[in-house]
TIMARDO-187297 format. One line per field, with one value per residue: residue number from 1; x negated, y negated, z of N, C-alpha, C in turn. Coordinates in Angstrom, 3 decimals. Layout:
# residues N
seq: (NUM_...) .
n_X: (X_...) .
n_Y: (Y_...) .
n_Z: (Z_...) .
ca_X: (X_...) .
ca_Y: (Y_...) .
ca_Z: (Z_...) .
c_X: (X_...) .
c_Y: (Y_...) .
c_Z: (Z_...) .
***
This chain:
# residues 253
seq: (1_2_3_4_5_6_7_8_9_10_11_12_13_14_15_16_17_18_19_20_21_22_23_24_25_26_27_28_29_30_31_32_33_34_35_36_37_38_39_40_41_42_43_44_45_46_47_48_49_50_51_52_53_54_55_56_57_58_59_60_61_62_63_64_65_66_67_68_69_70_71_72_73_74_75_76_77_78_79_80_81_82_83_84_85_86_87_88_89_90_91_92_93_94_95_96_97_98_99_100_101_102_103_104_105_106_107_108_109_110_111_112_113_114_115_116_117_118_119_120_121_122_123_124_125_126_127_128_129_130_131_132_133_134_135_136_137_138_139_140_141_142_143_144_145_146_147_148_149_150_151_152_153_154_155_156_157_158_159_160_161_162_163_164_165_166_167_168_169_170_171_172_173_174_175_176_177_178_179_180_181_182_183_184_185_186_187_188_189_190_191_192_193_194_195_196_197_198_199_200_201_202_203_204_205_206_207_208_209_210_211_212_213_214_215_216_217_218_219_220_221_222_223_224_225_226_227_228_229_230_231_232_233_234_235_236_237_238_239_240_241_242_243_244_245_246_247_248_249_250_251_252_253) .
n_X: (-113.798_-112.121_-110.013_-107.357_-105.365_-102.016_-100.276_-100.294_-99.317_-97.779_-95.492_-95.715_-97.861_-99.426_-100.499_-103.089_-105.181_-108.434_-110.294_-113.640_-117.096_-118.758_-117.266_-115.948_-115.087_-114.691_-112.913_-110.365_-106.990_-105.116_-103.721_-102.755_-104.259_-107.433_-110.640_-111.456_-109.464_-110.096_-111.666_-109.950_-108.304_-110.097_-110.594_-108.200_-107.998_-110.083_-108.653_-106.427_-107.687_-108.461_-106.112_-105.226_-103.545_-102.515_-102.822_-100.500_-98.788_-98.356_-96.249_-95.605_-94.559_-93.798_-94.282_-92.200_-91.760_-89.252_-86.004_-85.287_-84.838_-85.544_-84.372_-86.292_-87.152_-88.570_-88.507_-89.815_-92.356_-95.627_-95.366_-96.673_-99.037_-101.564_-101.251_-100.119_-97.766_-95.999_-94.791_-92.496_-90.026_-89.691_-89.330_-89.671_-89.333_-89.375_-87.962_-87.489_-86.196_-87.712_-90.178_-93.907_-94.389_-96.025_-95.403_-95.931_-97.391_-98.335_-100.560_-102.044_-102.200_-99.337_-96.700_-96.723_-94.492_-93.905_-91.951_-90.459_-88.120_-87.951_-85.808_-84.287_-85.975_-86.475_-88.522_-90.326_-91.295_-92.075_-92.522_-93.261_-93.718_-93.663_-91.620_-90.176_-89.468_-87.777_-85.695_-84.667_-85.331_-86.175_-84.234_-81.960_-82.674_-82.561_-80.012_-78.653_-79.373_-78.175_-75.481_-74.942_-76.611_-76.159_-77.975_-79.314_-80.421_-81.616_-83.328_-85.546_-88.898_-91.038_-93.795_-95.638_-97.881_-101.363_-101.734_-101.389_-102.269_-100.385_-101.898_-103.322_-101.366_-100.169_-97.985_-95.975_-93.134_-90.842_-91.248_-91.012_-88.360_-86.832_-87.447_-86.571_-83.681_-82.914_-82.050_-83.211_-85.793_-87.199_-88.558_-90.984_-92.508_-94.607_-95.364_-98.126_-99.468_-101.808_-102.560_-100.094_-98.614_-96.906_-96.736_-96.347_-95.330_-95.171_-95.255_-93.862_-91.348_-90.460_-90.333_-88.382_-86.107_-85.960_-85.191_-82.807_-81.431_-80.921_-83.084_-84.853_-86.737_-89.125_-89.931_-91.260_-94.114_-96.925_-99.708_-102.022_-104.290_-105.742_-105.727_-107.035_-108.824_-110.418_-113.290_-112.568_-110.244_-108.091_-107.354_-105.379_-104.713_-107.242_-108.861_-108.008_-108.738_-108.566_-108.757_-106.271_-104.744_-103.524_-100.782_-99.258_-97.216_-96.363_-94.382_-95.092_-93.792) .
n_Y: (-120.646_-119.257_-120.668_-122.014_-125.045_-125.733_-127.601_-130.112_-132.165_-134.377_-133.111_-130.277_-127.423_-125.465_-122.625_-120.245_-117.996_-116.700_-114.441_-113.635_-113.112_-113.574_-113.298_-111.043_-107.854_-109.208_-111.186_-110.164_-110.002_-108.435_-105.784_-103.445_-102.366_-101.861_-101.589_-101.754_-102.702_-104.796_-106.557_-107.631_-108.995_-110.795_-112.493_-113.504_-114.987_-117.016_-118.426_-119.007_-120.958_-122.830_-123.934_-125.005_-123.433_-120.752_-117.083_-116.054_-117.734_-116.617_-114.769_-111.749_-109.433_-105.957_-105.264_-103.820_-103.834_-104.638_-106.106_-107.326_-109.752_-112.054_-114.224_-115.781_-116.606_-118.446_-116.371_-114.242_-114.793_-113.936_-111.461_-108.600_-109.940_-109.216_-106.243_-103.765_-102.227_-103.987_-105.688_-107.246_-104.936_-103.397_-105.720_-108.483_-111.136_-114.259_-116.441_-119.774_-122.369_-123.414_-125.154_-124.668_-122.252_-119.434_-118.451_-115.541_-114.001_-111.140_-110.372_-108.931_-109.304_-109.250_-111.646_-114.477_-116.416_-119.974_-121.733_-125.039_-127.497_-130.580_-132.186_-130.749_-129.195_-126.416_-123.595_-121.166_-117.776_-115.498_-112.397_-111.180_-108.763_-106.754_-105.142_-106.166_-108.686_-107.674_-106.637_-108.851_-110.594_-113.269_-114.933_-113.756_-114.471_-117.343_-117.754_-116.806_-118.694_-120.867_-120.141_-118.969_-120.463_-122.906_-124.538_-127.352_-126.743_-128.262_-129.973_-128.405_-127.503_-125.586_-123.531_-121.384_-118.952_-117.795_-115.221_-111.785_-112.422_-112.756_-111.738_-109.803_-108.234_-105.419_-103.194_-100.172_-98.969_-98.413_-100.304_-102.682_-102.696_-102.889_-105.454_-106.768_-106.278_-107.976_-110.248_-112.794_-112.827_-112.469_-114.700_-114.403_-112.385_-109.953_-107.817_-105.654_-104.236_-102.989_-101.510_-100.540_-101.569_-103.520_-106.775_-108.792_-111.922_-112.440_-114.484_-116.692_-115.569_-115.247_-118.257_-118.889_-117.548_-119.052_-121.569_-120.712_-120.476_-123.062_-124.967_-127.600_-127.831_-129.506_-129.417_-126.970_-125.411_-123.731_-121.820_-121.201_-119.479_-116.112_-113.198_-110.808_-111.600_-113.729_-114.236_-114.886_-113.515_-111.034_-107.812_-105.598_-103.957_-104.025_-102.858_-100.310_-100.062_-102.412_-105.683_-108.005_-111.190_-113.905_-115.618_-118.609_-120.655_-123.284_-125.288_-128.317_-129.831) .
n_Z: (109.730_107.011_104.637_102.888_103.139_102.786_103.258_105.709_107.859_109.925_110.879_110.147_109.416_107.055_105.507_103.848_104.807_103.576_101.738_102.905_103.151_104.963_107.430_109.942_108.672_106.117_106.790_107.111_107.996_108.862_110.921_110.297_107.984_108.749_109.494_112.251_115.002_116.719_115.345_113.556_115.535_116.451_114.183_113.935_116.352_115.659_113.646_115.245_116.853_115.212_114.464_116.685_118.457_120.632_120.537_121.076_120.099_117.401_115.191_113.902_111.237_110.648_107.512_104.838_102.171_101.617_101.440_103.736_106.359_109.111_111.583_114.139_117.400_120.281_121.891_120.658_120.613_119.928_118.994_117.386_117.451_118.599_118.659_116.459_117.062_118.368_116.526_114.431_113.172_110.050_108.193_106.096_105.798_107.635_109.624_111.287_113.572_115.452_117.127_117.336_116.804_114.992_112.100_110.098_107.278_105.417_102.904_99.707_96.913_96.373_96.269_98.467_100.129_101.273_103.209_104.000_105.850_106.015_107.163_108.889_110.233_109.894_109.067_107.155_106.147_103.476_102.220_99.175_97.161_94.128_94.193_96.339_94.928_92.814_94.421_95.129_97.428_98.295_96.965_98.298_100.978_100.913_100.021_102.336_104.222_103.180_103.372_105.850_107.682_107.057_105.663_103.986_100.848_98.987_100.152_100.771_100.791_98.605_98.996_96.946_97.367_96.725_94.270_92.581_89.208_86.033_84.010_85.243_86.330_85.541_84.071_83.728_81.660_83.530_85.773_84.272_83.241_85.657_86.372_84.004_84.261_86.107_84.828_84.394_84.195_81.626_80.240_81.829_81.037_79.046_76.270_75.822_73.045_72.424_74.922_75.661_77.672_80.116_80.923_83.782_85.329_88.623_90.314_88.873_88.513_91.152_91.597_89.892_91.303_93.553_92.329_91.279_93.623_94.324_95.042_94.267_91.153_91.284_93.861_94.391_94.545_92.946_93.891_91.705_91.657_91.191_92.954_92.237_90.362_91.593_93.870_96.384_96.944_98.247_96.844_96.371_94.071_92.833_94.597_96.666_99.286_101.026_102.637_103.950_103.133_105.234_105.075_106.372_108.469_110.716_112.549_114.221_115.981) .
ca_X: (-112.412_-112.077_-108.642_-106.694_-104.266_-101.210_-99.402_-100.636_-98.658_-97.425_-94.671_-95.751_-99.004_-99.160_-101.859_-103.528_-106.548_-109.281_-111.684_-115.060_-117.844_-119.499_-116.534_-115.670_-114.002_-114.383_-111.886_-109.311_-106.185_-104.022_-103.890_-102.450_-105.377_-108.544_-111.714_-111.519_-108.558_-110.540_-112.291_-108.861_-107.858_-110.960_-110.320_-106.907_-108.460_-110.691_-107.459_-105.791_-108.412_-108.380_-104.624_-104.908_-102.488_-102.889_-102.570_-98.968_-97.767_-98.111_-95.022_-95.861_-93.829_-94.279_-93.649_-92.173_-91.402_-87.867_-85.231_-84.854_-85.221_-85.079_-84.403_-87.149_-87.454_-89.827_-88.678_-90.646_-93.715_-96.859_-94.924_-97.549_-100.304_-102.773_-101.327_-99.087_-96.539_-94.980_-94.284_-90.992_-89.929_-88.995_-88.835_-90.496_-89.288_-89.242_-87.632_-87.012_-86.058_-88.353_-91.698_-95.156_-94.375_-96.882_-94.819_-97.089_-97.086_-99.693_-100.626_-103.152_-101.793_-97.973_-96.606_-96.384_-93.712_-93.821_-90.957_-90.003_-87.285_-88.188_-84.950_-83.643_-87.098_-86.586_-89.670_-90.178_-92.605_-91.476_-93.640_-92.417_-94.522_-92.799_-90.455_-89.404_-88.907_-86.692_-84.578_-84.359_-85.560_-86.291_-82.996_-80.998_-82.735_-82.175_-78.368_-78.228_-79.759_-77.204_-73.934_-74.812_-77.193_-75.651_-79.201_-79.391_-81.480_-82.016_-84.247_-86.431_-89.990_-91.535_-95.320_-95.804_-99.280_-102.205_-101.121_-101.710_-101.958_-99.709_-102.695_-103.676_-100.032_-99.912_-97.130_-95.170_-91.721_-89.959_-91.093_-90.649_-86.938_-86.373_-87.573_-85.558_-82.334_-82.521_-81.422_-83.737_-87.297_-87.650_-89.620_-92.271_-93.012_-94.871_-95.905_-99.442_-99.452_-103.092_-102.399_-98.694_-98.386_-96.235_-97.331_-95.376_-95.655_-94.198_-95.019_-92.868_-90.043_-89.964_-89.981_-87.006_-85.255_-85.905_-84.408_-81.371_-80.897_-80.554_-84.150_-85.257_-88.158_-90.290_-90.094_-91.792_-95.524_-97.388_-101.141_-102.132_-105.258_-105.515_-106.230_-107.674_-110.228_-111.045_-113.885_-112.049_-109.052_-108.015_-106.691_-105.016_-104.855_-108.736_-109.386_-106.898_-109.163_-108.814_-108.040_-105.080_-104.553_-102.483_-100.198_-98.662_-96.614_-95.928_-93.869_-95.915_-93.143) .
ca_Y: (-119.932_-119.677_-120.741_-123.099_-125.589_-126.217_-128.501_-130.567_-133.299_-134.739_-131.980_-128.908_-127.002_-124.118_-122.395_-119.094_-117.433_-116.306_-113.413_-114.192_-111.907_-113.933_-112.987_-109.696_-107.405_-110.148_-112.084_-109.320_-110.414_-107.392_-104.696_-101.986_-102.064_-102.303_-100.653_-102.037_-103.667_-105.881_-107.572_-108.560_-110.107_-111.850_-113.318_-114.190_-115.921_-118.224_-119.017_-119.805_-122.075_-123.914_-124.527_-125.349_-122.697_-119.312_-115.765_-115.920_-118.214_-115.767_-113.757_-111.010_-108.349_-104.851_-105.349_-102.456_-104.113_-104.547_-107.259_-107.789_-110.987_-112.072_-115.281_-115.711_-117.676_-118.488_-114.969_-113.536_-115.140_-112.919_-110.163_-108.047_-110.749_-108.388_-104.929_-103.620_-101.651_-104.996_-106.490_-106.976_-103.712_-103.216_-107.086_-108.868_-112.596_-114.662_-117.931_-120.301_-123.762_-123.807_-125.474_-124.112_-120.638_-119.497_-117.265_-114.833_-112.993_-110.567_-109.923_-108.570_-109.436_-109.538_-113.078_-115.095_-117.645_-120.593_-122.798_-125.885_-128.459_-131.728_-132.944_-129.645_-128.482_-125.222_-123.101_-119.539_-117.142_-114.415_-111.485_-110.575_-108.014_-106.669_-104.526_-107.299_-109.659_-106.970_-106.680_-110.579_-111.137_-114.815_-115.351_-113.356_-115.156_-118.747_-117.882_-116.679_-119.919_-121.710_-119.879_-118.961_-121.605_-124.157_-125.407_-128.090_-126.199_-129.376_-130.672_-127.308_-127.533_-124.071_-123.236_-119.960_-118.801_-117.095_-113.773_-111.184_-113.070_-112.047_-110.863_-108.482_-107.451_-104.387_-102.166_-99.246_-99.720_-98.598_-101.534_-103.822_-102.327_-103.459_-106.997_-107.221_-105.999_-109.271_-111.098_-114.016_-112.912_-112.284_-115.390_-114.102_-110.917_-109.654_-106.427_-105.496_-103.201_-102.167_-100.804_-99.927_-101.938_-104.860_-107.737_-109.706_-113.154_-112.310_-115.951_-117.419_-114.841_-115.985_-119.431_-118.855_-117.132_-120.301_-122.393_-120.273_-120.825_-124.504_-125.633_-128.394_-127.338_-130.310_-129.201_-125.819_-125.564_-122.408_-121.730_-120.001_-118.542_-114.733_-112.455_-109.995_-112.410_-114.823_-113.835_-115.094_-112.837_-109.613_-107.167_-103.956_-103.378_-103.702_-101.978_-99.799_-100.276_-103.795_-106.340_-108.952_-112.469_-114.106_-116.820_-118.961_-122.018_-123.670_-126.705_-128.865_-130.742) .
ca_Z: (109.299_105.508_104.261_102.192_103.649_101.603_103.924_106.968_107.990_111.256_111.427_109.812_108.868_106.514_104.517_103.432_104.854_102.212_101.896_103.208_103.444_106.370_108.571_110.161_107.682_105.161_107.220_107.034_108.993_109.041_111.726_109.546_107.103_109.238_110.428_113.813_115.292_117.507_114.368_113.222_116.514_116.615_113.112_114.043_117.274_115.062_113.067_116.201_117.501_114.355_114.446_118.265_119.170_120.908_119.720_121.573_118.973_116.340_115.126_112.681_110.920_109.656_106.186_104.149_100.776_101.958_101.364_105.143_106.901_110.442_112.343_115.238_118.416_121.185_122.726_119.868_120.450_120.205_118.490_116.361_117.372_119.107_118.271_115.245_117.355_118.884_115.358_114.007_112.366_108.766_107.836_104.984_105.781_109.006_109.612_112.654_113.600_116.711_117.141_118.131_116.573_113.761_111.208_109.400_106.269_104.912_101.341_98.954_95.467_96.475_96.187_99.691_99.982_102.522_102.944_105.142_105.446_106.727_107.944_109.739_111.046_109.295_108.420_107.081_105.196_102.800_101.407_97.902_96.159_93.016_94.992_96.984_93.993_92.251_95.302_95.292_99.046_98.300_96.595_99.437_102.292_100.698_100.229_103.680_104.802_102.814_103.771_107.292_108.608_106.552_105.457_102.747_100.208_98.102_101.011_101.099_100.057_98.787_98.407_96.509_97.523_95.649_93.969_91.337_87.987_85.001_83.176_86.024_86.890_84.342_84.629_82.774_81.331_84.588_86.740_83.511_83.214_86.951_86.336_82.758_84.711_86.942_83.840_84.341_84.056_80.556_79.794_82.610_80.797_77.683_75.983_75.327_72.226_72.554_76.230_75.876_79.285_80.240_82.162_84.435_86.141_89.595_90.830_88.191_88.924_92.452_91.512_89.293_92.368_94.474_91.541_91.182_94.986_94.518_95.311_93.125_90.635_91.395_95.316_94.414_94.202_92.941_93.826_90.626_92.169_91.093_93.996_91.519_89.809_92.502_94.928_97.759_97.129_98.608_95.953_96.630_92.633_92.443_95.640_97.483_100.756_100.987_103.669_103.803_103.610_106.118_104.829_107.849_108.832_111.922_112.835_115.143_117.139) .
c_X: (-112.072_-110.563_-108.459_-105.579_-103.186_-100.348_-100.173_-100.385_-98.521_-96.221_-94.963_-97.456_-98.858_-100.311_-101.930_-105.001_-107.098_-110.110_-113.036_-115.994_-118.686_-118.722_-116.406_-114.607_-113.729_-113.100_-110.419_-108.237_-105.029_-104.328_-103.604_-103.374_-106.497_-109.377_-111.709_-110.499_-109.043_-111.271_-111.259_-108.342_-108.978_-110.983_-109.186_-107.002_-109.115_-109.549_-106.648_-106.353_-108.396_-107.073_-104.221_-103.614_-103.333_-102.475_-100.971_-98.214_-97.445_-96.920_-95.250_-94.691_-94.413_-93.737_-93.407_-91.700_-89.931_-87.225_-84.932_-85.424_-84.904_-85.468_-85.302_-87.163_-88.530_-89.790_-89.416_-92.007_-94.734_-96.555_-95.879_-99.069_-101.553_-102.577_-100.108_-97.691_-95.541_-94.457_-93.071_-90.857_-89.237_-88.542_-89.987_-90.374_-88.940_-88.809_-87.204_-86.838_-86.831_-89.750_-92.518_-94.837_-95.071_-96.199_-95.968_-96.610_-98.391_-99.547_-101.859_-102.845_-100.209_-97.864_-95.914_-95.598_-93.638_-93.009_-90.725_-88.979_-87.632_-87.426_-84.403_-84.696_-87.310_-87.973_-89.588_-91.254_-91.545_-92.636_-92.648_-93.437_-93.398_-91.552_-89.509_-88.620_-87.559_-85.515_-84.206_-84.460_-85.460_-84.964_-81.841_-81.082_-82.503_-80.517_-77.944_-78.536_-78.644_-75.886_-73.824_-75.663_-76.830_-76.865_-79.063_-80.627_-82.187_-83.267_-85.538_-87.771_-90.693_-92.989_-95.281_-97.316_-99.940_-101.713_-101.769_-101.319_-101.124_-100.792_-103.387_-102.492_-99.696_-99.141_-96.685_-93.763_-90.712_-89.895_-90.647_-89.020_-86.128_-86.332_-86.488_-83.962_-82.127_-81.797_-82.175_-85.243_-87.969_-88.649_-90.912_-92.806_-93.487_-95.432_-97.243_-99.465_-100.573_-103.176_-101.177_-98.207_-97.615_-96.891_-96.447_-95.723_-94.735_-94.070_-93.902_-91.485_-89.492_-89.769_-88.766_-85.900_-85.212_-85.075_-82.962_-80.741_-80.349_-81.766_-84.726_-86.748_-89.266_-90.673_-90.928_-93.020_-96.210_-99.018_-101.365_-103.515_-104.955_-106.147_-107.140_-109.069_-110.883_-111.936_-113.406_-110.650_-109.050_-107.028_-106.452_-104.925_-106.249_-109.318_-108.353_-107.516_-109.288_-107.999_-106.676_-105.227_-103.479_-101.836_-99.349_-98.092_-96.293_-95.363_-94.575_-95.008_-91.513) .
c_Y: (-120.342_-119.554_-121.887_-123.708_-126.070_-127.492_-128.870_-132.078_-133.395_-133.916_-130.561_-128.669_-125.739_-123.978_-120.723_-118.639_-116.888_-115.118_-114.111_-113.241_-112.244_-113.628_-111.433_-109.169_-108.332_-110.966_-111.473_-109.815_-109.398_-106.152_-103.355_-101.580_-102.501_-101.114_-100.742_-103.189_-104.945_-106.916_-108.293_-109.472_-111.283_-112.842_-114.149_-115.333_-117.170_-119.049_-119.924_-121.095_-123.199_-124.787_-125.047_-124.622_-121.419_-118.302_-115.734_-116.871_-117.371_-114.772_-113.231_-109.879_-107.218_-104.636_-104.160_-102.641_-104.177_-105.891_-107.823_-108.923_-111.265_-113.621_-115.042_-116.785_-117.668_-117.135_-113.928_-113.866_-113.960_-111.704_-109.618_-108.843_-109.731_-106.879_-104.859_-103.135_-102.709_-105.817_-106.284_-106.111_-103.894_-104.730_-107.603_-110.383_-112.792_-116.176_-118.557_-121.897_-124.342_-124.355_-124.726_-122.773_-120.535_-118.176_-116.872_-113.816_-112.564_-110.109_-109.860_-108.427_-109.615_-111.260_-113.665_-116.461_-118.244_-121.576_-123.766_-126.959_-129.519_-132.357_-131.837_-128.970_-127.064_-124.734_-121.571_-119.060_-115.909_-113.646_-110.630_-109.804_-107.415_-105.922_-105.497_-108.262_-108.816_-106.627_-108.131_-110.948_-112.607_-115.373_-115.053_-114.195_-116.728_-118.888_-117.710_-117.943_-120.968_-121.500_-119.668_-119.959_-122.895_-125.001_-126.025_-127.621_-127.279_-129.990_-129.700_-127.711_-126.104_-124.425_-121.700_-119.955_-118.068_-115.624_-113.089_-111.920_-112.270_-111.086_-109.720_-107.893_-106.774_-103.463_-101.209_-99.816_-99.449_-99.579_-102.723_-103.676_-102.990_-104.964_-107.658_-107.086_-107.204_-110.357_-112.429_-114.098_-112.671_-113.261_-115.286_-112.879_-110.718_-108.287_-106.420_-104.446_-102.441_-101.146_-100.307_-100.322_-103.474_-105.684_-108.795_-110.802_-113.067_-113.584_-116.789_-116.900_-115.313_-117.307_-119.624_-118.358_-118.512_-121.299_-121.932_-120.442_-122.258_-125.211_-126.447_-127.994_-128.171_-130.163_-127.891_-125.882_-124.188_-122.571_-120.691_-119.308_-117.029_-114.039_-111.370_-110.399_-113.228_-113.961_-114.008_-114.413_-111.429_-108.946_-105.830_-103.415_-103.022_-102.739_-101.605_-100.012_-101.493_-104.633_-107.035_-110.340_-112.692_-115.598_-117.184_-120.364_-122.297_-125.048_-127.191_-129.603_-130.657) .
c_Z: (107.644_105.085_103.286_102.865_102.739_102.093_105.274_107.221_109.548_111.903_111.282_109.278_108.385_105.417_104.350_103.891_103.667_102.627_101.920_103.767_104.591_107.523_108.718_109.240_106.601_105.504_106.930_108.110_109.485_109.935_111.002_108.698_107.761_109.624_111.889_114.140_116.063_116.503_114.027_114.147_116.607_115.509_113.314_115.299_116.566_114.263_114.036_116.686_116.404_114.180_115.854_118.758_119.797_120.216_120.047_120.842_117.644_116.392_113.861_112.648_110.369_108.641_105.370_102.741_100.633_101.398_102.787_105.617_108.337_111.047_113.698_116.154_119.242_121.833_121.833_119.737_120.861_119.769_117.426_116.368_117.570_118.593_117.346_115.858_118.131_117.711_115.353_113.151_111.050_108.169_107.040_104.872_107.305_108.841_111.098_112.512_114.928_116.301_117.789_117.890_115.180_112.871_110.353_108.390_105.670_103.334_100.628_97.401_95.340_96.520_97.718_99.519_101.189_102.348_104.317_104.722_106.538_107.545_108.980_110.470_110.796_108.655_108.153_106.125_104.714_102.118_100.512_96.931_95.057_93.493_95.742_96.064_93.095_93.221_95.803_96.929_99.138_98.178_97.748_100.624_102.083_100.687_101.450_104.382_104.499_103.548_105.055_108.212_108.194_106.256_103.888_101.815_99.280_98.944_101.365_100.096_99.999_98.195_97.930_96.455_96.368_95.642_92.824_90.174_86.931_84.263_83.773_86.497_85.697_84.851_83.523_82.842_82.549_85.301_85.714_83.455_84.646_86.904_85.143_83.404_85.529_86.075_83.679_84.330_82.721_79.953_80.809_82.274_79.224_77.591_75.331_74.439_72.219_73.652_76.219_77.266_79.213_81.300_82.683_85.273_87.298_90.408_90.297_88.449_90.078_92.455_90.818_90.412_93.265_93.579_91.608_92.737_95.166_94.851_94.099_92.479_91.117_93.094_95.398_93.640_93.994_92.895_92.807_90.574_91.952_92.378_93.570_91.102_90.648_93.430_96.243_97.831_97.461_97.522_95.830_95.223_92.422_93.475_96.599_98.979_100.857_102.254_103.319_104.035_104.532_105.637_106.244_107.498_110.103_112.052_114.410_116.374_116.828) .
***
C-alpha cells in the first residue's frame, strides 16, 4: 500500500495514499473516476488492512467543490465505501468525535486538510480545491466548530496535504480576482508577464484561513509535494483522466 503517514500515535492515524504504477489503476482510491469500481474497492481493502480496520469504517462524501460540511457518527459507517451512491451527498468536509471511523477526502491537485484535537477527540477532513478555497470552506468549518461545537481551536493540529504547487497552479484573471476579493491572499499570488497568467498558492491561502480561524501557525504543517510534478501524484490538471488520492484520519480510541 503506497502512502505517506502524517500522524501515527496512540490516539490518531492520518495520511494520504499515493499514486503507484504497481497497484490496480495506479492505486486510484475514487469510485467516481475509475475504470473498474472493483479495482478501487480492492485498493481500499489494502488500505483498510494496513490501518487494521474494515471497509465499514470508511466514511466518504460525494464532493462538489462546495462549502458544505457534515458531522458524522457511527451511524454513517461504511457510507460510500463500496459504492458511490451511498456516500454523503454534496459535502466537502467531514468531522466527528467518535473513534474507529475513517474520514475520507479525495483529491488530484486540490488541497486536502486533515485536522485533530488531542484534548477533545475531534477529527476531520476537508477538500479545498480553488472553488472551495474562495468559498472559504476551511474557515467556515472552523468557525462552526468554534461557535457551535465549542471547540478550542488553539488545540487543533492541522496537516495540509500534497496538492498542486503555485508554479503549476496557473489561472486567468477571473480566478485571480476571486482570490483577491478574499482580502488576505495577495501574498500568495504572482503575475507572469510572459504568459499573462496568475499563479496562486492554494495551500498557503488555506493555511491563512486556518490562522484566521484561530489555529496557531506552529500547529499547521504543509506537505509541499506537488501533485503535478511528483511521479507519485495524481494531477487533474496534467491528465483529466486521472485517479484520486485518499487523505484520511481515524481516531484509534
